[in-house]
C-alpha positions as CSV (number, residue, x, y, z in Angstrom):
1,M,-20.1,-2.5,17.8
2,V,-20.4,-5.2,15.1
3,D,-19.9,-2.6,12.4
4,T,-16.6,-1.5,14.0
5,F,-15.4,-5.1,14.3
6,V,-16.2,-5.8,10.7
7,A,-14.7,-2.5,9.5
8,Q,-11.5,-3.1,11.5
9,T,-11.2,-6.7,10.2
10,V,-11.8,-5.7,6.5
11,H,-9.4,-2.8,6.9
12,L,-6.7,-5.0,8.3
13,V,-7.2,-7.8,5.7
14,F,-7.0,-5.4,2.7
15,A,-4.1,-3.5,4.2
16,A,-2.2,-6.8,4.6
17,I,-3.0,-8.0,1.1
18,W,-1.9,-4.6,-0.4
19,A,1.3,-4.2,1.6
20,G,2.2,-7.8,1.2
21,S,1.7,-7.8,-2.6
22,V,3.8,-4.7,-3.0
23,F,6.5,-6.2,-0.8
24,Y,6.5,-9.4,-2.8
25,V,6.8,-7.6,-6.1
26,A,9.5,-5.3,-4.8
27,F,11.7,-8.0,-3.2
28,V,11.0,-11.1,-5.3
29,V,9.4,-10.5,-8.7
30,L,11.3,-7.4,-9.9
31,P,14.7,-8.6,-8.8
32,L,14.1,-11.8,-10.7
33,A,13.1,-9.8,-13.8
34,R,16.0,-7.5,-13.4
35,D,18.4,-10.5,-13.3
36,G,16.9,-12.1,-16.4
37,A,14.8,-14.9,-14.9
38,F,11.9,-14.2,-17.3
39,N,12.0,-14.9,-21.1
40,T,8.9,-12.9,-22.0
41,T,7.1,-9.7,-20.8
42,K,3.8,-11.5,-20.3
43,P,4.3,-12.6,-16.7
44,L,5.4,-9.1,-15.7
45,E,2.5,-7.5,-17.5
46,T,0.1,-9.8,-15.7
47,I,1.7,-9.2,-12.3
48,S,1.8,-5.5,-12.8
49,G,-1.9,-5.4,-13.9
50,K,-3.0,-7.5,-10.9
51,L,-0.9,-5.5,-8.5
52,T,-2.5,-2.3,-9.8
53,T,-6.0,-3.8,-9.4
54,I,-5.1,-4.9,-5.8
55,S,-3.8,-1.5,-5.1
56,R,-6.8,0.4,-6.4
57,V,-9.4,-1.9,-4.7
58,S,-7.4,-1.9,-1.4
59,A,-7.1,1.9,-1.5
60,L,-10.8,2.3,-2.0
61,V,-11.7,-0.3,0.7
62,L,-9.2,1.3,3.2
63,L,-10.7,4.7,2.4
64,L,-14.2,3.5,3.2
65,T,-13.4,1.4,6.2
66,G,-10.9,3.9,7.6
67,G,-13.3,6.7,7.1
68,H,-16.0,4.8,9.0
69,L,-13.6,4.0,11.8
70,A,-12.3,7.6,12.1
71,G,-15.9,8.9,11.9
72,T,-17.1,6.7,14.7
73,G,-14.0,6.8,16.8
74,Y,-12.8,10.4,16.6
75,T,-14.1,13.9,16.7
76,V,-12.5,16.6,14.7
77,E,-10.8,17.9,17.9
78,S,-9.5,14.4,18.8
79,L,-8.3,13.7,15.3
80,F,-6.3,16.9,15.0
81,G,-5.6,17.4,18.7
82,S,-4.3,14.1,20.1
83,T,-1.4,11.7,19.5
84,R,-3.8,9.0,18.4
85,G,-5.5,11.3,16.0
86,H,-2.1,12.4,14.6
87,L,-1.2,8.8,14.0
88,V,-4.5,8.3,12.1
89,L,-3.7,11.3,10.0
90,A,-0.2,10.0,9.4
91,M,-1.7,6.7,8.2
92,V,-3.8,8.7,5.6
93,V,-0.7,10.4,4.3
94,L,1.2,7.1,4.1
95,W,-1.8,5.5,2.4
96,A,-1.8,8.2,-0.3
97,I,2.0,7.9,-0.7
98,L,1.7,4.1,-1.1
99,A,-1.0,4.4,-3.7
100,A,0.9,7.0,-5.7
101,L,4.2,5.0,-5.6
102,V,2.4,1.8,-6.9
103,E,0.7,3.8,-9.6
104,I,3.9,5.5,-10.7
105,G,5.9,2.2,-10.5
106,A,3.3,0.4,-12.5
107,K,3.3,3.1,-15.3
108,R,7.1,3.0,-15.4
109,L,7.2,-0.8,-15.6
110,E,4.4,-1.0,-18.2
111,A,6.0,1.6,-20.4
112,G,9.2,-0.4,-20.6
113,L,7.3,-3.7,-21.1
114,N,5.4,-2.2,-24.0
115,G,8.8,-1.8,-25.7
116,K,9.3,-5.6,-25.1
117,K,12.1,-5.0,-22.7
118,L,12.4,-6.9,-19.4
119,R,15.5,-6.0,-17.4
120,E,15.5,-2.3,-17.9
121,P,11.9,-1.6,-16.9
122,A,12.3,-3.9,-13.8
123,S,15.4,-2.0,-12.8
124,D,13.7,1.4,-13.3
125,A,10.6,0.4,-11.3
126,L,12.4,-1.4,-8.5
127,P,13.4,1.6,-6.4
128,L,9.8,2.9,-6.4
129,Y,8.4,-0.4,-5.4
130,R,11.0,-0.8,-2.7
131,V,10.1,2.6,-1.2
132,A,6.4,1.6,-1.5
133,A,7.1,-1.6,0.4
134,I,8.8,0.4,3.2
135,V,5.8,2.7,3.3
136,G,3.6,-0.4,3.6
137,I,5.6,-1.5,6.6
138,A,5.5,2.0,8.1
139,L,1.7,1.8,7.8
140,F,1.6,-1.3,9.9
141,V,4.0,0.2,12.5
142,V,1.8,3.3,12.8
143,A,-1.4,1.1,13.0
144,G,0.2,-0.9,15.7
145,A,1.0,2.2,17.7
146,I,-2.5,3.6,17.6
147,P,-4.1,1.3,20.2
148,N,-1.0,1.5,22.4
149,V,-1.1,5.2,22.8
150,P,-3.3,6.3,25.8
151,R,-6.5,8.0,24.6
152,L,-5.6,11.3,26.3
153,L,-2.3,11.9,24.5
């Protein structure tokens, strides 16, 4: 019981940090960079590196805590044969998509920043990060649906 509470809490905290960080970069940092608000690549290099670290750590923590929650709350039959189980599986797919988008976006951004450009790499990475932010929101929508679906569906 306590392990489930701790796993749920840690899972939610890391999901919020990850999705919130991606959202902030997508809708605040990169538009500022694209519009010329930075004079050097250093801030974007730092932000990209920290976001990549947050993404990787969060992905790992979510894998571990989510695996624990799924393992203790679902059987194979209920995971693949119920609406709640399908929502959990949808979260896994969205989680993988979010991780991939952040990794690809970071590589695209860093490649341009290595050329000491600011606006162009920010513009190139912006669509990926915006899609990633939407995926992060979708993760929370699905997570909110899970406890509201009756167990038998």
